[in-house]
C-alpha positions in Angstrom: 0.1 -0.1 -0.1 3.0 2.3 0.7 3.9 2.1 -3.0 0.4 2.6 -4.4 0.0 5.6 -1.7 3.6 6.9 -3.3 2.4 6.6 -7.0 -1.0 8.7 -6.1 1.2 11.0 -4.3 3.0 11.9 -7.1 0.2 12.0 -9.7 -2.2 14.3 -7.3 0.5 16.5 -6.6 1.5 16.8 -10.3 -2.1 17.6 -11.0 -2.6 19.9 -8.8 0.5 22.3 -9.4 -0.1 22.3 -13.0 -3.7 23.1 -12.3 -2.5 25.9 -10.2 -0.3 26.9 -12.5 -2.6 27.3 -15.3 -4.9 29.4 -13.1 -1.7 31.6 -12.1 -0.7 31.9 -15.5 -3.6 33.1 -16.8 -4.2 35.5 -13.9 -0.3 36.6 -14.7 -0.5 37.0 -18.2 -4.0 38.0 -19.2 -3.2 41.7 -19.5 -0.2 41.4 -21.1 -1.4 38.6 -24.0 -4.4 41.2 -24.6 -2.1 44.0 -25.2 0.6 41.9 -27.4 -2.0 39.6 -29.2 -5.5 41.3 -28.6 -6.3 37.8 -26.8 -6.2 37.7 -23.1 -6.3 33.7 -23.2 -3.2 33.7 -25.5 -0.7 32.3 -23.1 -3.3 30.3 -21.1 -4.5 28.3 -24.1 -1.1 27.3 -25.2 0.0 26.2 -21.9 -3.2 24.3 -21.4 -2.2 22.7 -24.5 1.2 21.4 -23.4 -0.3 20.9 -20.1 -2.7 18.1 -22.1 0.5 16.9 -24.0 2.6 16.6 -20.9 -0.2 14.6 -19.0 -0.5 12.0 -21.8 3.2 11.7 -21.8 3.3 11.2 -18.0 0.7 8.7 -18.2 2.5 6.6 -21.1 5.7 6.7 -19.4 4.3 5.6 -16.4 3.5 2.4 -18.1 6.8 2.3 -19.6 9.4 0.1 -17.7 12.0 2.5 -16.1 14.7 -0.4 -17.5 14.3 0.6 -20.7 15.8 3.8 -20.3 18.8 2.2 -19.4 19.5 1.2 -23.1 18.7 4.4 -24.2 20.9 6.6 -22.0 23.8 7.3 -24.4 21.5 7.8 -27.6 19.3 10.2 -25.5 22.7 12.1 -24.5 23.7 12.0 -27.8 20.3 13.6 -29.5 20.8 16.6 -26.8 24.2 17.3 -28.1 22.8 17.3 -31.4 20.0 19.5 -30.6 22.2 22.0 -28.8 24.9 22.0 -31.6 21.8 22.9 -34.0 21.5 25.7 -31.9 24.8 26.9 -33.1 23.6 27.1 -36.8 22.1 30.1 -37.8 18.2 29.8 -38.7 17.6 26.9 -36.5 17.6 28.7 -33.0 15.2 31.0 -31.8 16.6 34.1 -30.1 14.9 36.0 -27.0 16.3 38.3 -24.5 19.8 38.0 -26.1 19.9 34.3 -25.8 19.4 31.6 -28.3 17.6 28.7 -26.1 14.8 27.6 -28.4 15.1 25.4 -31.3 12.6 25.9 -34.2 11.5 23.6 -36.4 9.1 24.5 -38.8 6.2 26.2 -36.7 7.4 24.8 -33.5 9.8 26.0 -30.9 10.9 24.3 -27.7 14.0 24.5 -25.0 16.8 22.3 -26.0 18.2 22.5 -22.5 15.1 20.6 -21.1 16.0 17.4 -22.7 19.7 18.0 -22.1 18.5 17.8 -18.6 16.6 14.7 -18.5 19.5 13.1 -20.9 22.1 14.0 -18.2 20.2 12.3 -15.5 19.6 9.2 -17.8 22.9 8.8 -18.6 24.6 9.4 -14.9 22.1 6.7 -13.5 22.9 4.3 -16.0 26.6 5.0 -15.9 26.7 4.9 -11.7 24.3 1.8 -11.6 27.2 -0.1 -13.7 30.1 1.5 -11.4 28.7 0.2 -8.0 32.2 -1.8 -7.2 34.5 1.1 -8.4 33.2 4.1 -6.6 36.3 4.7 -5.2 38.1 4.8 -8.2 38.5 8.4 -9.6 39.5 7.6 -13.2 36.9 4.8 -13.8 34.1 6.8 -12.2 34.5 10.5 -13.2 36.5 10.4 -16.7 33.6 9.8 -19.1 30.9 11.6 -17.2 33.1 14.8 -16.8 33.8 14.6 -20.3 30.3 14.6 -21.4 29.2 17.4 -18.7 31.9 19.5 -20.0 30.7 19.1 -23.4 27.0 19.9 -22.3 28.1 23.0 -20.1 30.0 24.6 -22.7 27.1 24.5 -25.3 24.8 25.5 -23.1 27.1 28.6 -21.8 27.4 29.2 -25.9 23.3 30.2 -25.9 24.5 32.0 -23.1 22.4 30.2 -20.2 25.0 30.5 -17.0 21.6 29.3 -14.6 21.0 26.1 -16.7 25.0 25.1 -16.7 25.1 25.8 -12.7 22.0 23.5 -12.5 23.5 20.5 -14.6 26.8 20.7 -12.5 24.9 20.6 -9.2 22.9 17.6 -10.3 25.9 16.2 -11.4 27.7 16.5 -8.1 24.5 15.5 -6.1 24.2 12.5 -7.9 27.7 11.4 -7.5 27.2 12.3 -3.4 24.1 9.9 -3.4 25.7 7.4 -5.5 28.5 6.7 -2.5 31.6 8.2 -4.4 34.3 9.0 -2.1 34.0 12.7 -0.5 37.6 13.5 -1.1 37.1 13.1 -5.1 34.2 15.6 -4.8 35.8 18.2 -2.6 38.8 17.8 -5.3 36.4 18.5 -8.0 34.6 21.3 -6.3 37.8 22.9 -5.8 38.4 23.1 -9.5 34.9 23.8 -10.6 34.6 26.7 -8.3 37.2 29.2 -9.7 36.3 28.1 -13.1 32.4 29.2 -12.2 33.6 32.3 -10.8 35.9 32.9 -14.1 32.9 32.5 -16.7 30.7 34.4 -13.9 33.0 37.5 -14.5 34.4 36.9 -17.9 31.1 38.8 -19.3 30.5 42.2 -17.8 26.8 41.7 -17.7 27.2 38.8 -15.3 29.3 40.9 -13.0 26.5 43.9 -13.2 23.9 41.5 -12.2 25.8 40.5 -9.1 26.1 44.0 -8.3 22.5 44.4 -8.6 21.8 41.2 -6.5 23.9 42.5 -3.9 22.2 46.4 -4.1 19.1 45.8 -5.8 17.2 49.4 -4.4 20.8 51.0 -6.2 19.8 49.7 -9.4 16.0 49.5 -9.2 15.7 51.3 -12.8 18.0 49.1 -14.6 19.6 45.7 -13.7 17.8 45.3 -10.1 14.2 46.4 -11.7 13.2 42.7 -11.6 13.9 42.0 -7.9 12.6 45.1 -6.8 9.4 44.5 -8.5 9.2 41.4 -6.8 9.8 42.7 -3.5 7.0 45.2 -4.0 5.1 42.0 -5.1 6.0 40.0 -1.9 5.5 43.0 0.6 1.8 44.0 -0.9 0.6 40.3 -0.7 1.1 40.0 3.4 -0.7 37.2 4.9 -3.9 36.4 2.6 -2.9 38.3 -0.6 -4.8 41.1 -2.5 -7.1 38.2 -4.1 -6.8 36.2 -7.3 -6.7 38.4 -10.2 -6.4 41.7 -8.5 -2.7 42.1 -8.1 -1.2 45.3 -9.6 2.6 44.1 -10.3 1.7 42.1 -13.4 0.2 45.3 -14.6 3.6 46.1 -16.8 5.8 46.7 -13.8 7.0 42.9 -13.2 8.7 42.1 -16.4 7.1 38.7 -17.8 5.4 37.7 -14.7 3.8 34.6 -16.0 7.5 33.0 -16.6 10.3 33.3 -14.4 8.4 35.7 -11.5 5.0 33.7 -11.5 6.3 33.3 -7.8 5.8 37.2 -7.0 2.3 37.1 -8.5 1.3 34.3 -6.2 2.9 36.2 -3.3 0.8 39.4 -4.2 -2.5 37.7 -5.0 -2.6 34.9 -2.7 -0.3 36.3 0.1 2.1 34.1 2.4 -0.5 31.3 2.9 -0.7 30.8 -1.1 3.3 30.7 -1.4 3.1 28.2 1.8 0.8 26.1 0.3 2.8 25.6 -2.7 5.9 25.3 -0.7 4.2 22.2 0.8 3.4 20.6 -2.4 6.8 20.8 -3.8 8.2 19.4 -0.5 5.9 16.5 -0.5 6.9 15.9 -3.9 10.4 15.9 -3.4 9.9 13.7 0.1 8.1 10.9 -1.9 10.6 11.1 -4.8 13.5 10.5 -2.1 11.3 7.7 -0.7 10.6 6.0 -3.8 14.4 6.0 -4.5 15.3 4.9 -1.4 12.9 1.9 -1.4 14.0 0.7 -5.0 16.2 -2.2 -4.7 17.7 -1.9 -8.3 20.4 0.7 -8.3 19.6 2.0 -11.5 16.2 2.7 -10.5 17.1 4.1 -7.2 19.6 6.6 -8.9 17.2 7.6 -11.7 14.7 8.5 -8.9 17.0 10.4 -7.2 18.1 12.5 -10.1 14.7 13.1 -11.2 13.7 14.3 -7.8 17.2 16.3 -7.5 16.5 18.2 -10.5 12.9 19.1 -9.8 14.3 20.3 -6.2 17.1 22.2 -7.7 14.9 24.1 -10.0 12.5 25.0 -7.4 14.9 26.3 -5.0 16.8 28.3 -7.8 13.3 30.0 -8.9 12.0 30.9 -5.9 15.5 31.8 -4.3 15.5 34.4 -7.3 11.6 35.5 -7.1 12.9 36.4 -3.2 16.1 38.0 -3.8 18.0 35.1 -2.1 19.5 34.4 -5.5 21.0 36.1 -8.5 18.4 36.8 -11.4 18.4 33.6 -13.7 15.9 32.7 -16.2 14.8 29.2 -14.7 11.0 28.4 -14.6 9.4 27.1 -11.6 8.5 23.4 -12.4 4.7 22.9 -13.5 3.6 26.5 -12.6 5.6 28.9 -15.1 4.3 29.5 -18.3 6.6 27.5 -20.8 5.5 24.1 -22.7 8.9 22.5 -23.3 9.6 23.0 -19.1 6.2 21.6 -18.3 6.1 18.6 -20.4 9.6 17.8 -19.1 8.4 17.9 -15.6 5.5 15.7 -16.1 7.8 13.2 -18.3 10.0 13.2 -15.2 7.0 12.4 -13.0 6.1 9.4 -15.2 9.1 7.8 -14.9 9.1 8.3 -11.2 5.5 6.6 -11.4 6.8 3.7 -13.1 9.4 3.3 -10.5 7.3 3.1 -7.9 5.1 1.0 -9.3 7.8 -1.5 -10.4 9.0 -2.1 -6.9 5.2 -2.7 -6.1 4.6 -5.3 -8.5 8.1 -7.1 -7.5 6.9 -6.9 -4.1 3.9 -8.6 -4.9 5.7 -11.4 -7.1 7.7 -12.1 -4.3 4.6 -12.5 -1.6 3.1 -14.5 -4.2 5.6 -16.7 -4.8 6.3 -17.2 -1.0 5.6 -20.8 0.5 
């Protein structure tokens, strides 16, 4: 019954977050959509379509044995590399906000990094599952994954997308830690990764300016600190209960792109501390259930895969919320299930489908063992 409850928890929370996200996307975007496209339902309609696609994908993946992904780990990684390379070719990539992160195929565009995130988790799960007896050997464990991670990070930085690059590295280190590699090896890699990350951070002047705006946002309230200052105002205006769904004012052309990266600010203003707290509880339960599924799975590949998918969602939540609350420098990462963005929504629901199958497979194995007992 615990396994069944685990699957129901994942499904229920995914439904609640997606449904709540649709409501908040409409609330945050209707005025902008009306002004830009003369259609207040423009963003809601598109997000609803992707929600439908995402749920179909989630249900299908919940029925596909997760062990099949072990054989697709390297091919999926290769596909993600090819897609990232296509962004470098003029005519394929769609540029917005100075970054080329969307691949345009015909009339359809999707964010390639969402595919890259999932493929990295799949690859690491398959690779680490085969290295269970060699976790203390640095060369055997780290050489190939570091090579692939380095190529992926370089391609993502070229877009440029520093936030996703940091996310990929964080997933890498956390999965190796959870898989049981030596802490000394991780510490050594971190001692090299941190200076490299700082160099990349300060290499471009606009990144340095963002750090300064993060440290002293009110001094840059009319330029680089504008986003976070408007987010602060939204949080402060919401109070305990909020001003009411649909009644927020920061989304009225004050808070830039309120339906994407800063949807949490709209939630804080309209639903208050209680609304944000409820959202935090839902994400916390989702993460706990994900790690419980990972810890109760006897198969090493399934355990690492469940951990990786959970870590990915958890880090995206922490980074997005941290940026919206001024705890982290502003980065263009969506809030899973909630922010507007079709590729992100489908990828998050796909991750939940795989997680549900891991839980289902564990239950079926347990029932099979029980049925065969004398």
